[in-house]
Backbone atoms as SQL, in Angstrom:
CREATE TABLE atoms (id INTEGER PRIMARY KEY, chain TEXT, resi INTEGER, resn TEXT, atom TEXT, x REAL, y REAL, z REAL);
INSERT INTO atoms VALUES
  (1, 'A', 1, 'MET', 'N', -1.266, -53.195, 113.926),
  (2, 'A', 1, 'MET', 'CA', -0.032, -53.941, 114.117),
  (3, 'A', 1, 'MET', 'C', 0.666, -53.489, 115.381),
  (4, 'A', 2, 'GLN', 'N', 1.267, -54.418, 116.044),
  (5, 'A', 2, 'GLN', 'CA', 2.024, -54.097, 117.241),
  (6, 'A', 2, 'GLN', 'C', 3.436, -53.685, 116.850),
  (7, 'A', 3, 'THR', 'N', 4.158, -53.131, 117.807),
  (8, 'A', 3, 'THR', 'CA', 5.529, -52.687, 117.558),
  (9, 'A', 3, 'THR', 'C', 6.414, -53.840, 117.111),
  (10, 'A', 4, 'ASN', 'N', 6.219, -55.019, 117.690),
  (11, 'A', 4, 'ASN', 'CA', 7.025, -56.186, 117.307),
  (12, 'A', 4, 'ASN', 'C', 6.778, -56.578, 115.860),
  (13, 'A', 5, 'ASP', 'N', 5.526, -56.455, 115.409),
  (14, 'A', 5, 'ASP', 'CA', 5.197, -56.788, 114.026),
  (15, 'A', 5, 'ASP', 'C', 5.879, -55.813, 113.058),
  (16, 'A', 6, 'LEU', 'N', 5.957, -54.539, 113.425),
  (17, 'A', 6, 'LEU', 'CA', 6.606, -53.544, 112.566),
  (18, 'A', 6, 'LEU', 'C', 8.096, -53.815, 112.418),
  (19, 'A', 7, 'GLU', 'N', 8.706, -54.277, 113.478),
  (20, 'A', 7, 'GLU', 'CA', 10.137, -54.577, 113.429),
  (21, 'A', 7, 'GLU', 'C', 10.426, -55.771, 112.532),
  (22, 'A', 8, 'LYS', 'N', 9.475, -56.683, 112.401),
  (23, 'A', 8, 'LYS', 'CA', 9.669, -57.869, 111.579),
  (24, 'A', 8, 'LYS', 'C', 9.447, -57.591, 110.094),
  (25, 'A', 9, 'VAL', 'N', 8.677, -56.556, 109.791),
  (26, 'A', 9, 'VAL', 'CA', 8.392, -56.249, 108.401),
  (27, 'A', 9, 'VAL', 'C', 9.654, -55.687, 107.753),
  (28, 'A', 10, 'LYS', 'N', 10.110, -56.349, 106.750),
  (29, 'A', 10, 'LYS', 'CA', 11.306, -55.923, 106.023),
  (30, 'A', 10, 'LYS', 'C', 10.932, -55.728, 104.571),
  (31, 'A', 11, 'GLY', 'N', 11.579, -54.830, 103.947),
  (32, 'A', 11, 'GLY', 'CA', 11.346, -54.610, 102.529),
  (33, 'A', 11, 'GLY', 'C', 12.609, -54.894, 101.749),
  (34, 'A', 12, 'ASN', 'N', 12.519, -54.707, 100.474),
  (35, 'A', 12, 'ASN', 'CA', 13.667, -54.902, 99.597),
  (36, 'A', 12, 'ASN', 'C', 13.984, -53.605, 98.893),
  (37, 'A', 13, 'ILE', 'N', 15.226, -53.428, 98.623),
  (38, 'A', 13, 'ILE', 'CA', 15.675, -52.290, 97.830),
  (39, 'A', 13, 'ILE', 'C', 16.274, -52.848, 96.551),
  (40, 'A', 14, 'TYR', 'N', 15.766, -52.395, 95.429),
  (41, 'A', 14, 'TYR', 'CA', 16.258, -52.854, 94.142),
  (42, 'A', 14, 'TYR', 'C', 16.934, -51.682, 93.432),
  (43, 'A', 15, 'ILE', 'N', 18.156, -51.890, 93.020),
  (44, 'A', 15, 'ILE', 'CA', 18.891, -50.875, 92.265),
  (45, 'A', 15, 'ILE', 'C', 19.104, -51.449, 90.868),
  (46, 'A', 16, 'SER', 'N', 18.565, -50.766, 89.885),
  (47, 'A', 16, 'SER', 'CA', 18.642, -51.290, 88.521),
  (48, 'A', 16, 'SER', 'C', 20.048, -51.137, 87.950),
  (49, 'A', 17, 'HIS', 'N', 20.329, -51.949, 86.946),
  (50, 'A', 17, 'HIS', 'CA', 21.596, -51.841, 86.233),
  (51, 'A', 17, 'HIS', 'C', 21.727, -50.454, 85.616),
  (52, 'A', 18, 'GLN', 'N', 20.600, -49.919, 85.147),
  (53, 'A', 18, 'GLN', 'CA', 20.590, -48.598, 84.519),
  (54, 'A', 18, 'GLN', 'C', 20.965, -47.512, 85.525),
  (55, 'A', 19, 'ALA', 'N', 20.520, -47.633, 86.760),
  (56, 'A', 19, 'ALA', 'CA', 20.872, -46.653, 87.791),
  (57, 'A', 19, 'ALA', 'C', 22.372, -46.685, 88.072),
  (58, 'A', 20, 'ILE', 'N', 22.937, -47.873, 88.151),
  (59, 'A', 20, 'ILE', 'CA', 24.379, -47.995, 88.369),
  (60, 'A', 20, 'ILE', 'C', 25.129, -47.463, 87.151),
  (61, 'A', 21, 'ALA', 'N', 24.650, -47.767, 85.952),
  (62, 'A', 21, 'ALA', 'CA', 25.288, -47.271, 84.731),
  (63, 'A', 21, 'ALA', 'C', 25.262, -45.746, 84.672),
  (64, 'A', 22, 'SER', 'N', 24.175, -45.129, 85.115),
  (65, 'A', 22, 'SER', 'CA', 24.095, -43.665, 85.143),
  (66, 'A', 22, 'SER', 'C', 25.114, -43.077, 86.114),
  (67, 'A', 23, 'LEU', 'N', 25.257, -43.706, 87.259),
  (68, 'A', 23, 'LEU', 'CA', 26.255, -43.271, 88.237),
  (69, 'A', 23, 'LEU', 'C', 27.663, -43.405, 87.667),
  (70, 'A', 24, 'VAL', 'N', 27.935, -44.519, 87.000),
  (71, 'A', 24, 'VAL', 'CA', 29.243, -44.742, 86.377),
  (72, 'A', 24, 'VAL', 'C', 29.487, -43.709, 85.282),
  (73, 'A', 25, 'HIS', 'N', 28.474, -43.437, 84.463),
  (74, 'A', 25, 'HIS', 'CA', 28.591, -42.457, 83.391),
  (75, 'A', 25, 'HIS', 'C', 28.985, -41.089, 83.952),
  (76, 'A', 26, 'GLN', 'N', 28.287, -40.650, 84.982),
  (77, 'A', 26, 'GLN', 'CA', 28.587, -39.354, 85.592),
  (78, 'A', 26, 'GLN', 'C', 30.004, -39.331, 86.152),
  (79, 'A', 27, 'THR', 'N', 30.413, -40.408, 86.778),
  (80, 'A', 27, 'THR', 'CA', 31.760, -40.507, 87.344),
  (81, 'A', 27, 'THR', 'C', 32.826, -40.417, 86.254),
  (82, 'A', 28, 'VAL', 'N', 32.614, -41.132, 85.165),
  (83, 'A', 28, 'VAL', 'CA', 33.599, -41.174, 84.084),
  (84, 'A', 28, 'VAL', 'C', 33.755, -39.812, 83.422),
  (85, 'A', 29, 'ILE', 'N', 32.642, -39.146, 83.106),
  (86, 'A', 29, 'ILE', 'CA', 32.768, -37.875, 82.394),
  (87, 'A', 29, 'ILE', 'C', 33.346, -36.765, 83.264),
  (88, 'A', 30, 'GLU', 'N', 33.333, -36.950, 84.587),
  (89, 'A', 30, 'GLU', 'CA', 33.939, -35.977, 85.495),
  (90, 'A', 30, 'GLU', 'C', 35.431, -36.228, 85.716),
  (91, 'A', 31, 'THR', 'N', 35.948, -37.328, 85.231),
  (92, 'A', 31, 'THR', 'CA', 37.336, -37.708, 85.473),
  (93, 'A', 31, 'THR', 'C', 38.275, -37.007, 84.501),
  (94, 'A', 32, 'TYR', 'N', 39.319, -36.401, 85.046),
  (95, 'A', 32, 'TYR', 'CA', 40.306, -35.708, 84.223),
  (96, 'A', 32, 'TYR', 'C', 40.976, -36.688, 83.267),
  (97, 'A', 33, 'GLY', 'N', 41.093, -36.265, 82.017),
  (98, 'A', 33, 'GLY', 'CA', 41.762, -37.079, 81.011),
  (99, 'A', 33, 'GLY', 'C', 40.824, -37.898, 80.152),
  (100, 'A', 34, 'VAL', 'N', 39.561, -38.001, 80.563),
  (101, 'A', 34, 'VAL', 'CA', 38.587, -38.750, 79.780),
  (102, 'A', 34, 'VAL', 'C', 37.825, -37.772, 78.894),
  (103, 'A', 35, 'VAL', 'N', 37.813, -38.055, 77.594),
  (104, 'A', 35, 'VAL', 'CA', 37.109, -37.208, 76.636),
  (105, 'A', 35, 'VAL', 'C', 35.660, -37.661, 76.499),
  (106, 'A', 36, 'GLY', 'N', 35.422, -38.961, 76.589),
  (107, 'A', 36, 'GLY', 'CA', 34.061, -39.470, 76.472),
  (108, 'A', 36, 'GLY', 'C', 34.017, -40.971, 76.555),
  (109, 'A', 37, 'LEU', 'N', 32.824, -41.497, 76.367),
  (110, 'A', 37, 'LEU', 'CA', 32.611, -42.940, 76.362),
  (111, 'A', 37, 'LEU', 'C', 32.516, -43.423, 74.924),
  (112, 'A', 38, 'ALA', 'N', 32.878, -44.663, 74.714),
  (113, 'A', 38, 'ALA', 'CA', 32.844, -45.261, 73.378),
  (114, 'A', 38, 'ALA', 'C', 31.926, -46.481, 73.412),
  (115, 'A', 39, 'PRO', 'N', 31.273, -46.780, 72.298),
  (116, 'A', 39, 'PRO', 'CA', 30.453, -47.994, 72.270),
  (117, 'A', 39, 'PRO', 'C', 31.344, -49.226, 72.348),
  (118, 'A', 40, 'LYS', 'N', 30.829, -50.277, 72.975),
  (119, 'A', 40, 'LYS', 'CA', 31.648, -51.491, 73.101),
  (120, 'A', 40, 'LYS', 'C', 31.689, -52.280, 71.801),
  (121, 'A', 41, 'ASN', 'N', 30.670, -52.084, 70.958),
  (122, 'A', 41, 'ASN', 'CA', 30.644, -52.788, 69.679),
  (123, 'A', 41, 'ASN', 'C', 29.780, -52.010, 68.681),
  (124, 'A', 42, 'PHE', 'N', 29.748, -52.476, 67.454),
  (125, 'A', 42, 'PHE', 'CA', 29.029, -51.790, 66.389),
  (126, 'A', 42, 'PHE', 'C', 27.521, -51.732, 66.654),
  (127, 'A', 43, 'ALA', 'N', 26.960, -52.816, 67.190),
  (128, 'A', 43, 'ALA', 'CA', 25.522, -52.846, 67.474),
  (129, 'A', 43, 'ALA', 'C', 25.144, -51.775, 68.491),
  (130, 'A', 44, 'GLN', 'N', 25.977, -51.597, 69.500),
  (131, 'A', 44, 'GLN', 'CA', 25.697, -50.572, 70.500),
  (132, 'A', 44, 'GLN', 'C', 25.819, -49.173, 69.892),
  (133, 'A', 45, 'GLU', 'N', 26.727, -49.007, 68.947),
  (134, 'A', 45, 'GLU', 'CA', 26.887, -47.719, 68.285),
  (135, 'A', 45, 'GLU', 'C', 25.635, -47.357, 67.485),
  (136, 'A', 46, 'ILE', 'N', 25.072, -48.337, 66.794),
  (137, 'A', 46, 'ILE', 'CA', 23.838, -48.107, 66.027),
  (138, 'A', 46, 'ILE', 'C', 22.682, -47.796, 66.978),
  (139, 'A', 47, 'THR', 'N', 22.578, -48.540, 68.052),
  (140, 'A', 47, 'THR', 'CA', 21.523, -48.303, 69.034),
  (141, 'A', 47, 'THR', 'C', 21.626, -46.903, 69.613),
  (142, 'A', 48, 'HIS', 'N', 22.846, -46.467, 69.910),
  (143, 'A', 48, 'HIS', 'CA', 23.034, -45.135, 70.486),
  (144, 'A', 48, 'HIS', 'C', 22.660, -44.042, 69.491),
  (145, 'A', 49, 'ALA', 'N', 22.866, -44.279, 68.214),
  (146, 'A', 49, 'ALA', 'CA', 22.484, -43.302, 67.203),
  (147, 'A', 49, 'ALA', 'C', 20.974, -43.105, 67.176),
  (148, 'A', 50, 'ILE', 'N', 20.234, -44.165, 67.491),
  (149, 'A', 50, 'ILE', 'CA', 18.772, -44.099, 67.486),
  (150, 'A', 50, 'ILE', 'C', 18.236, -43.572, 68.815),
  (151, 'A', 51, 'VAL', 'N', 18.762, -44.117, 69.909),
  (152, 'A', 51, 'VAL', 'CA', 18.290, -43.759, 71.246),
  (153, 'A', 51, 'VAL', 'C', 19.478, -43.272, 72.060),
  (154, 'A', 52, 'LYS', 'N', 19.434, -42.035, 72.491),
  (155, 'A', 52, 'LYS', 'CA', 20.505, -41.496, 73.341),
  (156, 'A', 52, 'LYS', 'C', 20.300, -42.006, 74.763),
  (157, 'A', 53, 'GLU', 'N', 21.267, -42.750, 75.253),
  (158, 'A', 53, 'GLU', 'CA', 21.159, -43.272, 76.608),
  (159, 'A', 53, 'GLU', 'C', 22.496, -43.146, 77.323),
  (160, 'A', 54, 'ALA', 'N', 22.426, -42.980, 78.636),
  (161, 'A', 54, 'ALA', 'CA', 23.627, -42.757, 79.435),
  (162, 'A', 54, 'ALA', 'C', 24.489, -44.003, 79.586),
  (163, 'A', 55, 'SER', 'N', 23.936, -45.189, 79.308),
  (164, 'A', 55, 'SER', 'CA', 24.700, -46.409, 79.542),
  (165, 'A', 55, 'SER', 'C', 25.582, -46.801, 78.358),
  (166, 'A', 56, 'ARG', 'N', 25.661, -45.950, 77.348),
  (167, 'A', 56, 'ARG', 'CA', 26.539, -46.249, 76.208),
  (168, 'A', 56, 'ARG', 'C', 27.965, -46.410, 76.720),
  (169, 'A', 57, 'GLY', 'N', 28.596, -47.499, 76.352),
  (170, 'A', 57, 'GLY', 'CA', 29.972, -47.736, 76.757),
  (171, 'A', 57, 'GLY', 'C', 30.129, -48.270, 78.164),
  (172, 'A', 58, 'ILE', 'N', 29.033, -48.704, 78.763),
  (173, 'A', 58, 'ILE', 'CA', 29.085, -49.212, 80.131),
  (174, 'A', 58, 'ILE', 'C', 28.300, -50.522, 80.218),
  (175, 'A', 59, 'ASP', 'N', 28.925, -51.541, 80.785),
  (176, 'A', 59, 'ASP', 'CA', 28.258, -52.813, 81.057),
  (177, 'A', 59, 'ASP', 'C', 28.285, -53.055, 82.560),
  (178, 'A', 60, 'VAL', 'N', 27.140, -53.403, 83.122),
  (179, 'A', 60, 'VAL', 'CA', 27.037, -53.688, 84.548),
  (180, 'A', 60, 'VAL', 'C', 26.508, -55.106, 84.700),
  (181, 'A', 61, 'VAL', 'N', 27.245, -55.938, 85.435),
  (182, 'A', 61, 'VAL', 'CA', 26.823, -57.314, 85.702),
  (183, 'A', 61, 'VAL', 'C', 26.773, -57.494, 87.215),
  (184, 'A', 62, 'TYR', 'N', 25.603, -57.887, 87.702),
  (185, 'A', 62, 'TYR', 'CA', 25.395, -58.082, 89.133),
  (186, 'A', 62, 'TYR', 'C', 25.113, -59.551, 89.393),
  (187, 'A', 63, 'ASP', 'N', 25.883, -60.165, 90.289),
  (188, 'A', 63, 'ASP', 'CA', 25.741, -61.612, 90.539),
  (189, 'A', 63, 'ASP', 'C', 25.183, -61.928, 91.930),
  (190, 'A', 64, 'GLU', 'N', 24.253, -61.107, 92.417),
  (191, 'A', 64, 'GLU', 'CA', 23.590, -61.284, 93.717),
  (192, 'A', 64, 'GLU', 'C', 24.454, -60.870, 94.908),
  (193, 'A', 65, 'LYS', 'N', 25.753, -60.741, 94.738),
  (194, 'A', 65, 'LYS', 'CA', 26.624, -60.342, 95.843),
  (195, 'A', 65, 'LYS', 'C', 27.489, -59.146, 95.484),
  (196, 'A', 66, 'GLU', 'N', 27.993, -59.136, 94.260),
  (197, 'A', 66, 'GLU', 'CA', 28.945, -58.104, 93.831),
  (198, 'A', 66, 'GLU', 'C', 28.593, -57.639, 92.428),
  (199, 'A', 67, 'VAL', 'N', 29.160, -56.509, 92.075),
  (200, 'A', 67, 'VAL', 'CA', 28.926, -55.974, 90.745),
  (201, 'A', 67, 'VAL', 'C', 30.261, -55.901, 89.995),
  (202, 'A', 68, 'THR', 'N', 30.215, -56.245, 88.715),
  (203, 'A', 68, 'THR', 'CA', 31.366, -56.112, 87.829),
  (204, 'A', 68, 'THR', 'C', 30.992, -55.091, 86.771),
  (205, 'A', 69, 'ILE', 'N', 31.881, -54.134, 86.536),
  (206, 'A', 69, 'ILE', 'CA', 31.598, -53.041, 85.607),
  (207, 'A', 69, 'ILE', 'C', 32.667, -53.004, 84.528),
  (208, 'A', 70, 'ASP', 'N', 32.219, -52.938, 83.277),
  (209, 'A', 70, 'ASP', 'CA', 33.103, -52.719, 82.143),
  (210, 'A', 70, 'ASP', 'C', 32.783, -51.351, 81.579),
  (211, 'A', 71, 'VAL', 'N', 33.809, -50.537, 81.375),
  (212, 'A', 71, 'VAL', 'CA', 33.605, -49.199, 80.836),
  (213, 'A', 71, 'VAL', 'C', 34.557, -48.998, 79.655),
  (214, 'A', 72, 'TYR', 'N', 34.030, -48.450, 78.564),
  (215, 'A', 72, 'TYR', 'CA', 34.776, -48.243, 77.325),
  (216, 'A', 72, 'TYR', 'C', 34.934, -46.745, 77.132),
  (217, 'A', 73, 'ILE', 'N', 36.193, -46.258, 77.181),
  (218, 'A', 73, 'ILE', 'CA', 36.419, -44.817, 77.189),
  (219, 'A', 73, 'ILE', 'C', 37.352, -44.349, 76.071),
  (220, 'A', 74, 'ILE', 'N', 37.300, -43.045, 75.842),
  (221, 'A', 74, 'ILE', 'CA', 38.232, -42.369, 74.950),
  (222, 'A', 74, 'ILE', 'C', 38.991, -41.376, 75.825),
  (223, 'A', 75, 'ILE', 'N', 40.320, -41.405, 75.709),
  (224, 'A', 75, 'ILE', 'CA', 41.177, -40.600, 76.571),
  (225, 'A', 75, 'ILE', 'C', 41.791, -39.446, 75.782),
  (226, 'A', 76, 'GLU', 'N', 42.024, -38.357, 76.483),
  (227, 'A', 76, 'GLU', 'CA', 42.665, -37.174, 75.915),
  (228, 'A', 76, 'GLU', 'C', 44.102, -37.507, 75.501),
  (229, 'A', 77, 'TYR', 'N', 44.429, -37.182, 74.260),
  (230, 'A', 77, 'TYR', 'CA', 45.785, -37.397, 73.761),
  (231, 'A', 77, 'TYR', 'C', 46.760, -36.570, 74.595),
  (232, 'A', 78, 'GLY', 'N', 47.847, -37.170, 75.003),
  (233, 'A', 78, 'GLY', 'CA', 48.854, -36.473, 75.786),
  (234, 'A', 78, 'GLY', 'C', 48.810, -36.791, 77.273),
  (235, 'A', 79, 'THR', 'N', 47.732, -37.432, 77.721),
  (236, 'A', 79, 'THR', 'CA', 47.669, -37.839, 79.126),
  (237, 'A', 79, 'THR', 'C', 48.224, -39.264, 79.242),
  (238, 'A', 80, 'ARG', 'N', 48.615, -39.618, 80.435),
  (239, 'A', 80, 'ARG', 'CA', 49.137, -40.971, 80.656),
  (240, 'A', 80, 'ARG', 'C', 47.971, -41.952, 80.716),
  (241, 'A', 81, 'ILE', 'N', 47.918, -42.831, 79.748),
  (242, 'A', 81, 'ILE', 'CA', 46.789, -43.758, 79.611),
  (243, 'A', 81, 'ILE', 'C', 46.623, -44.615, 80.863),
  (244, 'A', 82, 'LYS', 'N', 47.702, -45.182, 81.329),
  (245, 'A', 82, 'LYS', 'CA', 47.641, -46.068, 82.490),
  (246, 'A', 82, 'LYS', 'C', 47.139, -45.326, 83.729),
  (247, 'A', 83, 'THR', 'N', 47.599, -44.103, 83.919),
  (248, 'A', 83, 'THR', 'CA', 47.191, -43.312, 85.080),
  (249, 'A', 83, 'THR', 'C', 45.706, -42.957, 85.008),
  (250, 'A', 84, 'VAL', 'N', 45.255, -42.491, 83.848),
  (251, 'A', 84, 'VAL', 'CA', 43.845, -42.130, 83.690),
  (252, 'A', 84, 'VAL', 'C', 42.959, -43.362, 83.896),
  (253, 'A', 85, 'ALA', 'N', 43.329, -44.486, 83.307),
  (254, 'A', 85, 'ALA', 'CA', 42.541, -45.719, 83.456),
  (255, 'A', 85, 'ALA', 'C', 42.467, -46.150, 84.916),
  (256, 'A', 86, 'LYS', 'N', 43.557, -46.039, 85.650),
  (257, 'A', 86, 'LYS', 'CA', 43.583, -46.408, 87.075),
  (258, 'A', 86, 'LYS', 'C', 42.686, -45.481, 87.888),
  (259, 'A', 87, 'ILE', 'N', 42.749, -44.185, 87.602),
  (260, 'A', 87, 'ILE', 'CA', 41.900, -43.227, 88.315),
  (261, 'A', 87, 'ILE', 'C', 40.427, -43.502, 88.021),
  (262, 'A', 88, 'VAL', 'N', 40.098, -43.777, 86.769),
  (263, 'A', 88, 'VAL', 'CA', 38.716, -44.106, 86.389),
  (264, 'A', 88, 'VAL', 'C', 38.248, -45.335, 87.169),
  (265, 'A', 89, 'SER', 'N', 39.058, -46.385, 87.170),
  (266, 'A', 89, 'SER', 'CA', 38.703, -47.626, 87.859),
  (267, 'A', 89, 'SER', 'C', 38.491, -47.401, 89.356),
  (268, 'A', 90, 'ASP', 'N', 39.431, -46.734, 89.996),
  (269, 'A', 90, 'ASP', 'CA', 39.347, -46.499, 91.443),
  (270, 'A', 90, 'ASP', 'C', 38.155, -45.615, 91.811),
  (271, 'A', 91, 'THR', 'N', 37.923, -44.574, 91.010),
  (272, 'A', 91, 'THR', 'CA', 36.822, -43.652, 91.298),
  (273, 'A', 91, 'THR', 'C', 35.473, -44.330, 91.126),
  (274, 'A', 92, 'ILE', 'N', 35.325, -45.117, 90.063),
  (275, 'A', 92, 'ILE', 'CA', 34.067, -45.848, 89.853),
  (276, 'A', 92, 'ILE', 'C', 33.821, -46.800, 91.018),
  (277, 'A', 93, 'SER', 'N', 34.828, -47.564, 91.384),
  (278, 'A', 93, 'SER', 'CA', 34.689, -48.525, 92.471),
  (279, 'A', 93, 'SER', 'C', 34.266, -47.830, 93.764),
  (280, 'A', 94, 'TYR', 'N', 34.924, -46.731, 94.088),
  (281, 'A', 94, 'TYR', 'CA', 34.619, -45.993, 95.318),
  (282, 'A', 94, 'TYR', 'C', 33.193, -45.449, 95.310),
  (283, 'A', 95, 'ARG', 'N', 32.827, -44.771, 94.221),
  (284, 'A', 95, 'ARG', 'CA', 31.496, -44.136, 94.164),
  (285, 'A', 95, 'ARG', 'C', 30.363, -45.147, 94.162),
  (286, 'A', 96, 'VAL', 'N', 30.507, -46.215, 93.404),
  (287, 'A', 96, 'VAL', 'CA', 29.435, -47.219, 93.347),
  (288, 'A', 96, 'VAL', 'C', 29.243, -47.862, 94.717),
  (289, 'A', 97, 'GLN', 'N', 30.338, -48.202, 95.389),
  (290, 'A', 97, 'GLN', 'CA', 30.224, -48.804, 96.720),
  (291, 'A', 97, 'GLN', 'C', 29.634, -47.823, 97.719),
  (292, 'A', 98, 'LYS', 'N', 30.055, -46.553, 97.629),
  (293, 'A', 98, 'LYS', 'CA', 29.580, -45.552, 98.581),
  (294, 'A', 98, 'LYS', 'C', 28.097, -45.246, 98.378),
  (295, 'A', 99, 'VAL', 'N', 27.665, -45.074, 97.145),
  (296, 'A', 99, 'VAL', 'CA', 26.286, -44.684, 96.859),
  (297, 'A', 99, 'VAL', 'C', 25.310, -45.847, 96.987),
  (298, 'A', 100, 'THR', 'N', 25.677, -47.021, 96.476),
  (299, 'A', 100, 'THR', 'CA', 24.736, -48.147, 96.455),
  (300, 'A', 100, 'THR', 'C', 24.902, -49.109, 97.626),
  (301, 'A', 101, 'GLY', 'N', 26.094, -49.173, 98.186),
  (302, 'A', 101, 'GLY', 'CA', 26.356, -50.142, 99.244),
  (303, 'A', 101, 'GLY', 'C', 26.659, -51.532, 98.711),
  (304, 'A', 102, 'ILE', 'N', 26.716, -51.667, 97.396),
  (305, 'A', 102, 'ILE', 'CA', 27.005, -52.961, 96.769),
  (306, 'A', 102, 'ILE', 'C', 28.510, -53.078, 96.551),
  (307, 'A', 103, 'PRO', 'N', 29.134, -54.162, 97.004),
  (308, 'A', 103, 'PRO', 'CA', 30.565, -54.323, 96.774),
  (309, 'A', 103, 'PRO', 'C', 30.880, -54.436, 95.275),
  (310, 'A', 104, 'VAL', 'N', 31.958, -53.800, 94.864),
  (311, 'A', 104, 'VAL', 'CA', 32.392, -53.866, 93.470),
  (312, 'A', 104, 'VAL', 'C', 33.482, -54.914, 93.368),
  (313, 'A', 105, 'LYS', 'N', 33.205, -55.953, 92.607),
  (314, 'A', 105, 'LYS', 'CA', 34.163, -57.037, 92.415),
  (315, 'A', 105, 'LYS', 'C', 35.300, -56.597, 91.513),
  (316, 'A', 106, 'GLN', 'N', 34.924, -55.905, 90.415),
  (317, 'A', 106, 'GLN', 'CA', 35.921, -55.578, 89.410),
  (318, 'A', 106, 'GLN', 'C', 35.428, -54.429, 88.542),
  (319, 'A', 107, 'VAL', 'N', 36.356, -53.543, 88.163),
  (320, 'A', 107, 'VAL', 'CA', 36.074, -52.507, 87.172),
  (321, 'A', 107, 'VAL', 'C', 37.099, -52.686, 86.064),
  (322, 'A', 108, 'ASN', 'N', 36.618, -53.006, 84.872),
  (323, 'A', 108, 'ASN', 'CA', 37.490, -53.192, 83.718),
  (324, 'A', 108, 'ASN', 'C', 37.382, -51.959, 82.831),
  (325, 'A', 109, 'VAL', 'N', 38.508, -51.287, 82.621),
  (326, 'A', 109, 'VAL', 'CA', 38.534, -50.086, 81.797),
  (327, 'A', 109, 'VAL', 'C', 39.139, -50.448, 80.444),
  (328, 'A', 110, 'HIS', 'N', 38.363, -50.237, 79.388),
  (329, 'A', 110, 'HIS', 'CA', 38.797, -50.517, 78.021),
  (330, 'A', 110, 'HIS', 'C', 39.018, -49.177, 77.329),
  (331, 'A', 111, 'VAL', 'N', 40.257, -48.881, 76.972),
  (332, 'A', 111, 'VAL', 'CA', 40.554, -47.629, 76.276),
  (333, 'A', 111, 'VAL', 'C', 40.351, -47.890, 74.781),
  (334, 'A', 112, 'ARG', 'N', 39.329, -47.252, 74.204),
  (335, 'A', 112, 'ARG', 'CA', 38.962, -47.470, 72.805),
  (336, 'A', 112, 'ARG', 'C', 39.642, -46.488, 71.859),
  (337, 'A', 113, 'GLY', 'N', 40.208, -45.423, 72.406),
  (338, 'A', 113, 'GLY', 'CA', 40.866, -44.473, 71.517),
  (339, 'A', 113, 'GLY', 'C', 41.417, -43.267, 72.246),
  (340, 'A', 114, 'LEU', 'N', 42.145, -42.468, 71.486),
  (341, 'A', 114, 'LEU', 'CA', 42.704, -41.209, 71.982),
  (342, 'A', 114, 'LEU', 'C', 42.149, -40.094, 71.106),
  (343, 'A', 115, 'ARG', 'N', 41.941, -38.946, 71.707),
  (344, 'A', 115, 'ARG', 'CA', 41.402, -37.818, 70.953),
  (345, 'A', 115, 'ARG', 'C', 42.103, -36.528, 71.370),
  (346, 'A', 116, 'ILE', 'N', 42.415, -35.718, 70.371),
  (347, 'A', 116, 'ILE', 'CA', 42.961, -34.389, 70.637),
  (348, 'A', 116, 'ILE', 'C', 41.764, -33.456, 70.692),
  (349, 'A', 117, 'SER', 'N', 41.474, -32.911, 71.893),
  (350, 'A', 117, 'SER', 'CA', 40.285, -32.079, 72.000),
  (351, 'A', 117, 'SER', 'C', 40.561, -30.612, 71.729),
  (352, 'A', 118, 'ASP', 'N', 41.795, -30.136, 71.983),
  (353, 'A', 118, 'ASP', 'CA', 42.114, -28.733, 71.703),
  (354, 'A', 118, 'ASP', 'C', 43.470, -28.679, 71.010),
  (355, 'A', 119, 'PRO', 'N', 43.488, -28.481, 69.699),
  (356, 'A', 119, 'PRO', 'CA', 44.748, -28.517, 68.950),
  (357, 'A', 119, 'PRO', 'C', 45.656, -27.312, 69.213),
  (358, 'A', 120, 'ASP', 'N', 45.213, -26.314, 69.980),
  (359, 'A', 120, 'ASP', 'CA', 46.073, -25.139, 70.246),
  (360, 'A', 120, 'ASP', 'C', 47.162, -25.444, 71.179);
């Protein structure tokens, strides 16, 4: 092949929904005020009991141009819910765009509960 032919050869990069969900999972559990992820519904809770997977509580929808992420979390009792949810949303959006290069259309944070992690 000549140099011109090499320049014309282009490939594709595919990023799976699972890869994005893993990135989101890591981001969420590192965020102050978040105790954990919650299943979005009963069926997902049963599935998680059988198979441990990082995408529990995370939905990723990609529409060829942008990604929409839904995350279901449990927040530490005593923290400001609105503030924690905003930080989670902003951090997910930033990290996903930075790591994957895919624009994030929307991050929806669903607070499923509050938990007291240290009663002392």
